N, C-alpha and C positions, 0 to 999 in steps of 0.2 A: 503494500500500500504506500500511500503518500503521493505518488504520481510525479508530475512535473516539478512542483514546488520542492519536494524533497530532493530530487536530483539537482535542482538549481542550488539549493541551500548547501548541499554537500560539496558542490563545486566551488561556491563562493566563500564558504565559511573559512577555509584556511587563509585566504587572502585577507579578510577582515581581521582575523585574530592576529596574524603577523603584523599587519599595518598598525593596529591598535597598540600592540606591544612595542613596536618601533617608536611610536609617538610617546608612549608612556616612558620608555627608556630614555628618550631624548629630554624630557622635562624633569624626570626624577633626579635627585642629587644624592647618590649613595657612593661612599668610597668603594673602590673595587673589591676590597677584602670583605665588605658586607654584602655585596651583590651576590656572591656565590651562595652563602647560606640562605639568603632570601629566595633566590631562584630554586634552590633545592627544596625549600618548603613549598613553593608554588608547584614544582613538578610533582612532589609527593601528594599535593592536593588535587592533582589531575591536569595540570597545565601540560600542553604538548611540548615536545622537544624543539620543534621548529619555532613557535612563538617565544620560547625561552631563549633561543639563540638570537632571535631578532631583538629582544629586549637587551640581552647582554652585549650585542654589537653596537646598538645605538647609544646606550648609556655612557660609556667612556668617550665616545666620539663627540657627542654634543650634550652637555648638561646646560642648565639655565645660566649658571655663571660663565661658562665658556662661550655661550651664545652672545652674551653681553660684551665680552672682551673681543670676540671676533667681529662683532658689529662696529665697535669703536675703531678697530684697525682697518677693516676691509669695506665698511659701509653696509647699509641695509640690504641693497639688492644682491650683492655677492654673498652675504650671510644667508639670505633666504634660499639662494641657489644651493649653498653648501648644506644647509639643513635639509632641504628637499632631497638632495642626492644621498645623504646619509640615511634618511628614512626609507627612500625607495630601495637602496641597495641592501639595507638590513632586512627589509620586508622580503625581497627576492631571495636573499640568503636563507631566511627562515623558512620560506616556502620550499625551497630546494632541499634543505636539510630535513624538514619534516616529511617530505615525500619519500626520502630514502631511509630514514630511521624512524 
């Protein structure tokens, strides 16, 4: 059962979970040493390995404080491009990793 909507949801769900975790990883500010136990707890609670990787990749690359520093050095437009690329690439990496593992 479920039909077309269920098929659509199964195809789209990994994209949204990886994208959301990339965004969440970008704005959260945890030290790298604390990210691992937090992610382990999330994985133990049922989080997929792909979204966990997306969160782990986006977190160190762009946190809120680093976004502010990058903006002051490179300007708003280049900062938005950088943030977008990090989110897109970590989302793609999470999807790829999740599909294999």
